C-alpha positions in Angstrom: -6.3 -54.1 174.7 -9.9 -55.2 174.0 -11.3 -53.3 171.0 -14.5 -52.2 173.3 -12.8 -51.7 176.5 -12.7 -53.8 179.7 -13.3 -57.4 179.3 -14.4 -58.4 182.8 -14.4 -62.1 182.0 -10.8 -62.2 180.7 -9.7 -60.0 183.8 -11.4 -62.2 186.2 -9.7 -65.3 184.6 -6.5 -63.8 184.3 -6.2 -62.0 187.7 -8.3 -64.3 189.7 -10.4 -61.2 190.7 -14.1 -61.6 191.5 -16.6 -58.8 192.2 -15.3 -56.3 190.0 -17.1 -53.1 189.5 -17.6 -52.8 185.9 -17.4 -49.0 184.9 -16.3 -49.9 181.4 -19.6 -50.9 180.1 -22.5 -48.2 179.6 -25.6 -49.9 180.6 -28.6 -48.5 182.5 -27.7 -49.2 186.2 -31.4 -50.2 187.0 -30.9 -53.4 185.2 -33.6 -55.3 183.6 -37.3 -54.3 184.1 -39.1 -56.4 186.4 -42.0 -56.4 183.9 -39.7 -58.0 181.5 -38.3 -60.7 183.9 -42.0 -61.7 184.6 -43.0 -61.7 181.1 -40.2 -64.0 180.1 -41.0 -66.4 182.9 -44.5 -66.9 181.5 -43.5 -67.2 177.7 -41.5 -70.3 177.4 -43.9 -71.8 174.9 -42.9 -69.0 172.5 -39.5 -70.2 172.3 -40.8 -73.5 170.5 -41.7 -71.5 167.3 -39.5 -69.5 164.8 -39.8 -65.7 164.9 -41.9 -64.0 162.2 -39.2 -63.6 159.5 -40.7 -60.2 158.5 -40.9 -59.1 162.1 -44.3 -57.3 161.5 -45.4 -56.7 165.3 -41.8 -55.9 166.4 -41.5 -53.3 163.6 -45.0 -52.0 164.6 -44.0 -51.7 168.2 -40.5 -50.1 167.5 -42.3 -47.8 164.8 -45.1 -46.7 167.4 -42.5 -45.9 170.1 -40.1 -44.0 167.7 -42.8 -42.1 166.1 -42.4 -43.8 162.7 -44.1 -46.2 160.2 -43.2 -50.0 160.5 -42.4 -49.7 156.8 -39.5 -47.5 157.6 -37.6 -49.9 159.9 -35.3 -52.7 159.5 -34.3 -54.8 162.6 -31.1 -56.7 163.4 -29.2 -58.6 165.8 -28.0 -55.5 167.7 -27.2 -52.2 166.3 -23.9 -53.7 165.1 -25.6 -55.9 162.6 -27.6 -53.0 161.2 -24.4 -50.8 160.9 -22.7 -53.7 158.9 -25.9 -54.5 156.7 -26.1 -50.8 156.0 -22.5 -50.5 154.7 -22.6 -53.7 152.9 -25.7 -52.5 151.0 -24.6 -49.0 150.3 -21.1 -50.2 149.5 -19.5 -46.8 149.7 -16.0 -46.2 147.9 -15.0 -43.4 150.2 -16.6 -42.4 153.8 -15.9 -40.0 156.1 -16.3 -40.8 160.0 -16.5 -38.2 162.6 -13.9 -39.2 165.3 -13.1 -40.1 168.1 -16.1 -42.8 168.1 -17.4 -46.2 168.2 -14.9 -48.6 166.3 -17.3 -50.7 164.6 -18.2 -48.0 161.8 -14.6 -48.4 160.4 -14.8 -52.0 160.6 -18.0 -52.3 158.8 -16.5 -49.9 156.0 -13.4 -52.0 155.8 -15.2 -55.2 155.1 -16.5 -53.5 151.7 -13.1 -52.2 150.8 -14.0 -48.5 151.3 -11.6 -45.6 151.8 -11.9 -44.2 155.2 -11.1 -40.8 156.3 -11.6 -39.1 159.6 -13.0 -35.8 160.8 -11.5 -35.1 164.1 -13.5 -33.5 166.9 -11.1 -31.1 168.7 -10.3 -31.1 172.3 -9.8 -27.4 172.1 -13.6 -27.0 170.9 -14.7 -29.3 173.6 -15.2 -32.1 171.2 -18.1 -30.3 169.6 -18.7 -30.4 166.0 -17.7 -27.7 163.7 -20.4 -27.6 161.1 -18.7 -25.3 158.9 -15.3 -27.2 158.8 -17.2 -30.2 158.1 -19.1 -28.7 155.4 -15.7 -27.8 153.5 -14.3 -31.5 154.1 -17.6 -32.9 152.5 -16.8 -31.1 149.3 -13.9 -33.8 148.9 -16.5 -36.2 147.1 -17.5 -38.5 150.0 -20.2 -41.4 149.5 -21.0 -41.6 153.0 -20.7 -39.6 156.3 -20.9 -41.5 159.7 -21.4 -40.0 163.0 -22.6 -41.2 166.4 -25.0 -38.7 168.3 -24.9 -38.5 171.2 -21.2 -39.5 170.7 -19.3 -42.2 172.2 -16.9 -41.8 174.1 -17.4 -38.0 174.3 -20.8 -37.9 175.6 -21.6 -34.8 173.5 -25.0 -34.4 171.8 -25.8 -32.2 168.7 -29.2 -30.9 169.1 -31.6 -31.3 166.3 -31.4 -27.5 165.3 -27.6 -28.0 164.7 -28.1 -31.3 163.0 -30.4 -29.7 160.3 -27.1 -27.9 159.2 -25.2 -31.3 158.9 -28.0 -33.0 157.2 -28.1 -30.1 154.7 -24.4 -30.2 154.2 -24.5 -33.9 153.4 -27.3 -33.3 150.7 -25.5 -30.4 149.3 -22.6 -32.6 148.6 -24.6 -35.7 147.6 -23.4 -37.6 150.6 -25.4 -40.3 152.5 -25.5 -39.8 156.2 -25.7 -42.6 158.8 -26.3 -41.4 162.5 -25.9 -43.9 165.5 -28.5 -42.8 168.2 -27.9 -45.8 170.3 -27.9 -43.4 173.4 -30.5 -41.0 172.5 -32.9 -42.0 175.2 -30.6 -40.6 177.8 -30.7 -37.2 176.1 -33.3 -34.5 177.2 -36.1 -34.6 174.6 -35.0 -38.0 173.3 -36.8 -38.8 170.1 -38.1 -35.1 169.6 -34.2 -34.3 168.9 -33.7 -37.2 166.6 -32.6 -36.5 163.0 -35.2 -39.2 162.1 -37.9 -36.5 162.6 -36.6 -34.9 159.5 -37.6 -37.7 157.1 -34.8 -37.2 154.9 -34.1 -39.9 152.4 -30.2 -39.7 152.4 -30.2 -40.1 156.1 -30.2 -43.5 157.8 -30.6 -43.7 161.6 -29.3 -46.5 163.8 -30.9 -47.2 167.2 -30.4 -49.9 170.0 -32.4 -51.0 173.0 -29.0 -52.4 174.4 -27.9 -49.2 176.6 -31.3 -47.8 178.0 -32.9 -50.9 178.6 -29.8 -52.9 180.0 -30.2 -55.9 177.6 -26.9 -56.3 176.1 -27.0 -60.0 175.8 -30.3 -59.9 174.2 -29.0 -58.1 170.9 -31.8 -55.8 169.4 -31.0 -53.0 167.3 -33.0 -51.3 164.3 -32.5 -48.8 161.6 -34.7 -46.1 160.5 -34.8 -45.1 156.8 -37.0 -43.1 154.5 -35.4 -44.5 151.0 -37.6 -47.4 150.4 -35.6 -48.8 147.5 -32.5 -48.8 150.0 -34.5 -50.5 152.8 -35.6 -53.1 150.2 -31.9 -54.0 149.3 -31.0 -54.0 152.9 -33.6 -56.7 153.7 -32.4 -58.7 150.8 -29.0 -58.7 152.4 -30.3 -59.6 156.0 -30.2 -63.2 157.0 -33.4 -64.8 158.2 -34.3 -65.0 161.9 -31.2 -63.0 163.2 -33.7 -61.5 165.8 -34.7 -64.0 168.2 -38.0 -64.3 170.2 -36.6 -63.0 173.4 -35.5 -59.9 171.6 -39.0 -59.5 170.3 -40.6 -59.9 173.5 -38.2 -57.6 175.3 -39.0 -54.8 172.8 -42.8 -55.1 173.3 -42.7 -55.1 177.2 -39.9 -52.7 177.7 -41.1 -49.9 175.3 -44.4 -49.9 177.2 -42.8 -49.9 180.6 -43.4 -45.9 181.3 -42.5 -46.3 184.8 -39.2 -48.0 184.0 -38.5 -45.3 181.2 -39.1 -42.3 183.4 -37.3 -43.7 186.6 -34.0 -44.6 184.4 -34.2 -40.9 183.0 -34.3 -39.3 186.5 -31.6 -41.6 187.9 -29.3 -40.9 185.1 -30.0 -37.2 185.1 -28.9 -37.1 189.0 -26.0 -39.4 188.8 -24.2 -37.9 185.9 -24.3 -34.5 187.6 -23.1 -36.3 190.8 -20.1 -38.0 189.1 -19.2 -34.9 187.1 -19.0 -32.8 190.2 -17.1 -35.4 192.3 -14.5 -36.0 189.6 -14.2 -32.1 189.3 -12.6 -32.1 192.6 -9.7 -34.3 191.5 -6.6 -32.2 191.1 -5.2 -34.4 188.4 -8.1 -35.2 186.3 -10.5 -33.3 184.1 -14.0 -34.7 183.4 -16.2 -33.4 180.4 -19.8 -32.5 180.6 -22.1 -35.5 179.2 -25.4 -35.8 178.0 -25.2 -39.7 178.2 -24.8 -42.4 180.8 -21.0 -42.2 180.7 -18.5 -39.6 181.1 -15.0 -39.0 179.5 -12.2 -37.9 181.8 -8.7 -36.6 180.9 -5.8 -37.4 183.0 -3.5 -34.4 183.8 -0.9 -35.9 185.8 2.0 -38.4 184.8 -0.2 -41.4 185.0 -1.4 -42.9 181.8 -4.9 -44.3 180.9 -3.4 -48.0 180.7 -1.5 -47.6 184.2 -4.6 -46.0 185.8 -6.7 -49.1 184.4 -4.3 -51.6 186.0 -4.1 -49.8 189.2 -8.0 -49.7 189.3 -8.4 -53.2 188.7 -6.4 -53.6 191.9 -8.8 -51.3 193.4 -11.7 -53.7 192.2 -12.9 -51.4 189.4 -12.8 -51.9 185.7 -12.5 -48.7 183.6 -12.4 -48.0 179.9 -9.0 -47.1 178.8 -9.9 -44.8 176.2 -6.5 -44.8 174.3 -7.7 -46.6 171.3 -10.1 -44.2 170.5 -8.6 -42.3 167.6 -7.2 -38.8 168.4 -7.4 -39.3 172.1 -4.3 -40.8 173.0 -3.1 -42.1 176.2 -4.6 -39.8 178.8 -8.1 -40.4 178.4 -10.5 -42.8 180.1 -14.3 -43.6 180.1 -16.4 -44.2 183.1 -20.0 -45.6 183.2 -22.6 -43.8 185.3 -24.3 -46.2 187.7 -25.9 -46.0 191.3 -24.9 -43.6 193.9 -23.2 -46.1 196.3 -20.7 -47.5 193.7 -20.3 -44.1 192.0 -19.0 -42.6 195.3 -16.7 -45.5 195.6 -15.2 -45.2 192.1 -15.0 -41.4 192.4 -13.1 -41.6 195.6 -10.7 -44.2 194.2 -10.0 -42.5 191.0 -9.2 -39.3 192.7 -7.2 -40.9 195.2 -5.0 -43.0 192.9 -4.4 -40.1 190.3 -3.5 -37.8 193.2 -0.9 -40.4 194.4 0.6 -40.9 191.1 3.6 -38.8 190.2 
């Protein structure tokens, strides 16, 4: 199984299938902004020059959009580079990851020889975090706590009022906290609900333009940090020019495209409710309420996630078999939220196939 779900390229090669509906990748269904397409078409001369190695204008753009100073931002070739850079720089000896979640946190920690423990989100608690239980766990001398908010794959979001308690618990136990907010643009209130607004020195926030702005092929992520000494060390570890000119152009255009941003928010808000309602009508599946552009679904019948994935490829749809997320097992899948026409098709096919399965 692919680490991050459906590899449509490999599936197409191996099965000779074309025109698959890719519901394994959580990308804005509106696609790339028309303003960005126009800007790129008229900016070819910029590709003849190296990017600014210090990314002053890019960091100013990201800072203005996020409500922070450029001095508090470090950029990277996608959020994954920023995560690996942070772990390499902090070099923790013992870390705790809130699970199930994105696999790259543990991979990044493994590269520095860190002991990794898991804090399990319980299905019985609707995959919502128990801060009191987390506070007790943090008493075990962790150097670093990592969490994704909104969380992938559960779709759950911890509001700022509750995150204050997490931040305080980490501070009290002398534990650094890294929060991945790659999906926060999909949340009501977005940046006003961000833990970055607390401006705590022990907190490092990861963001990405990949998901909301539908540019996974461009690769642009950034970190927000109020520990200036740590930021200097991260910059010292960062390779030069890892963020290319196309990524810089994309940020400057996309973050000012208010029409695209507002339309995307309205679209996702409507479609995630539509998908939840439609999937809830299935007798052998249980969807979980989500605050993002994807939805976690539990299979209640005899079919496993791997079996359903194979059946759905035959139906022309690629879904995310979520069984390789720790603590989920072989009864969970994850679905992207896209446009109404294809959402209807996917709901109908999943409900039908799961109902037919023994």
